[in-house]
Structure formats: C-alpha cells, structure tokens
Backbone as CSV, one residue per row, in Angstrom:
resi,resn,N_x,N_y,N_z,CA_x,CA_y,CA_z,C_x,C_y,C_z
1,UNK,15.193,6.968,-8.726,14.542,8.161,-8.261,13.058,8.167,-8.605
2,UNK,12.658,7.430,-9.617,11.266,7.399,-10.020,10.346,6.908,-8.917
3,UNK,10.794,5.887,-8.176,9.970,5.343,-7.105,9.763,6.381,-6.006
4,UNK,10.823,7.099,-5.651,10.699,8.116,-4.604,9.796,9.261,-5.040
5,UNK,9.823,9.596,-6.315,8.928,10.642,-6.816,7.473,10.208,-6.738
6,UNK,7.222,8.916,-6.892,5.842,8.420,-6.789,5.293,8.609,-5.385
7,UNK,6.171,8.542,-4.389,5.706,8.658,-3.006,5.249,10.070,-2.659
8,UNK,5.497,11.031,-3.546,4.992,12.392,-3.324,3.481,12.453,-3.508
9,UNK,2.931,11.514,-4.259,1.481,11.466,-4.470,0.802,11.023,-3.167
10,UNK,-0.276,11.680,-2.776,-0.954,11.297,-1.530,-1.417,9.841,-1.512
11,UNK,-1.908,9.345,-2.646,-2.382,7.961,-2.656,-1.223,6.987,-2.524
12,UNK,-0.045,7.347,-3.032,1.121,6.481,-2.895,1.580,6.417,-1.448
13,UNK,1.610,7.554,-0.787,2.019,7.578,0.615,1.032,6.792,1.474
14,UNK,-0.243,6.952,1.207,-1.260,6.204,1.950,-1.165,4.714,1.645
15,UNK,-0.884,4.389,0.385,-0.736,2.989,0.006,0.441,2.338,0.699
16,UNK,1.565,3.062,0.786,2.741,2.523,1.462,2.461,2.335,2.947
17,UNK,1.752,3.269,3.544,1.378,3.127,4.952,0.480,1.911,5.155
18,UNK,-0.432,1.666,4.220,-1.310,0.496,4.309,-0.520,-0.796,4.179
19,UNK,0.456,-0.816,3.273,1.281,-2.012,3.103,2.046,-2.306,4.383
20,UNK,2.680,-1.290,4.947,3.485,-1.488,6.156,2.617,-1.924,7.329
21,UNK,1.494,-1.252,7.539,0.658,-1.593,8.690,0.033,-2.977,8.551
22,UNK,-0.369,-3.344,7.344,-0.966,-4.669,7.162,0.079,-5.772,7.200
23,UNK,1.295,-5.489,6.760,2.367,-6.479,6.893,2.690,-6.704,8.368
24,UNK,2.687,-5.635,9.148,2.908,-5.772,10.588,1.758,-6.539,11.233
25,UNK,0.544,-6.261,10.801,-0.605,-6.988,11.324,-0.554,-8.463,10.978
26,UNK,-0.107,-8.762,9.778,0.035,-10.155,9.357,1.070,-10.863,10.225
27,UNK,2.175,-10.177,10.509,3.209,-10.757,11.369,2.710,-10.936,12.800
28,UNK,1.771,-10.091,13.217,1.239,-10.167,14.573,0.080,-11.145,14.706
29,UNK,-0.316,-11.767,13.601,-1.352,-12.779,13.677,-2.670,-12.419,13.023
30,UNK,-2.724,-11.303,12.328,-3.948,-10.934,11.602,-4.203,-11.981,10.517
31,UNK,-5.452,-12.360,10.291,-5.738,-13.363,9.258,-5.269,-12.902,7.874
32,UNK,-4.705,-13.823,7.129,-4.209,-13.511,5.787,-5.337,-13.090,4.856
33,UNK,-6.541,-13.578,5.108,-7.672,-13.209,4.245,-8.015,-11.726,4.352
34,UNK,-7.580,-11.085,5.415,-7.788,-9.648,5.590,-6.559,-8.869,5.138
35,UNK,-5.379,-9.324,5.544,-4.151,-8.561,5.319,-3.688,-8.580,3.867
36,UNK,-3.743,-9.724,3.217,-3.184,-9.831,1.863,-3.924,-8.946,0.858
37,UNK,-5.258,-8.945,0.806,-5.919,-8.019,-0.134,-5.606,-6.553,0.160
38,UNK,-5.487,-6.194,1.433,-5.156,-4.808,1.781,-3.738,-4.463,1.360
39,UNK,-2.818,-5.410,1.487,-1.440,-5.189,1.038,-1.410,-5.005,-0.473
40,UNK,-2.136,-5.834,-1.197,-2.164,-5.710,-2.659,-2.794,-4.389,-3.098
41,UNK,-3.836,-3.954,-2.415,-4.452,-2.667,-2.748,-3.489,-1.517,-2.470
42,UNK,-2.731,-1.627,-1.396,-1.731,-0.606,-1.090,-0.630,-0.564,-2.126
43,UNK,-0.185,-1.737,-2.576,0.838,-1.781,-3.625,0.316,-1.185,-4.921
44,UNK,-0.945,-1.424,-5.227,-1.550,-0.836,-6.421,-1.513,0.688,-6.339
45,UNK,-1.825,1.234,-5.166,-1.817,2.689,-4.988,-0.413,3.260,-5.086
46,UNK,0.594,2.499,-4.644,1.978,2.974,-4.730,2.466,2.937,-6.170
47,UNK,2.194,1.849,-6.860,2.758,1.658,-8.195,1.987,2.387,-9.284
48,UNK,0.699,2.658,-9.064,-0.124,3.323,-10.077,-0.952,4.429,-9.432
49,UNK,-0.314,5.473,-8.905,-1.084,6.498,-8.186,-2.081,7.241,-9.062
50,UNK,-1.780,7.390,-10.343,-2.700,8.124,-11.209,-3.999,7.353,-11.412
51,UNK,-3.950,6.036,-11.335,-5.180,5.239,-11.455,-5.910,5.158,-10.125
52,UNK,-5.152,5.109,-9.036,-5.783,5.037,-7.720,-6.529,6.325,-7.394
53,UNK,-6.056,7.447,-7.924,-6.721,8.728,-7.674,-7.983,8.890,-8.505
54,UNK,-8.154,8.027,-9.503,-9.364,8.012,-10.281,-9.425,9.020,-11.351
C-alpha cells in the first residue's frame, strides 16, 4: 500500500506519467539518449516525492 500512497503526491503522478510516456517513446524508436534519462528522472520523482518537490 505504501507505493500507492506515494502516487497521491503530484510529483509522483507526474513522474509515473513521464516513465510511461518515455518508455512508449523508446519502444517507438525514440533515441535512448533522450528516453533513458527522462525515465530515470521520473522514477526518482515516484520513489522520492518529498525530494522531487524540493
């Protein structure tokens, strides 16, 4: 349940959306040099929302 509670944070929801959209872009042929850093930044926002909010 802890993970689902994290998604209530706005930065976590935005981070998850970034991960999903960039993973789809990577599958569609987006360069990895663009998609992978964005995916990692999104995961950071999901896993540590209190730090992402500053």
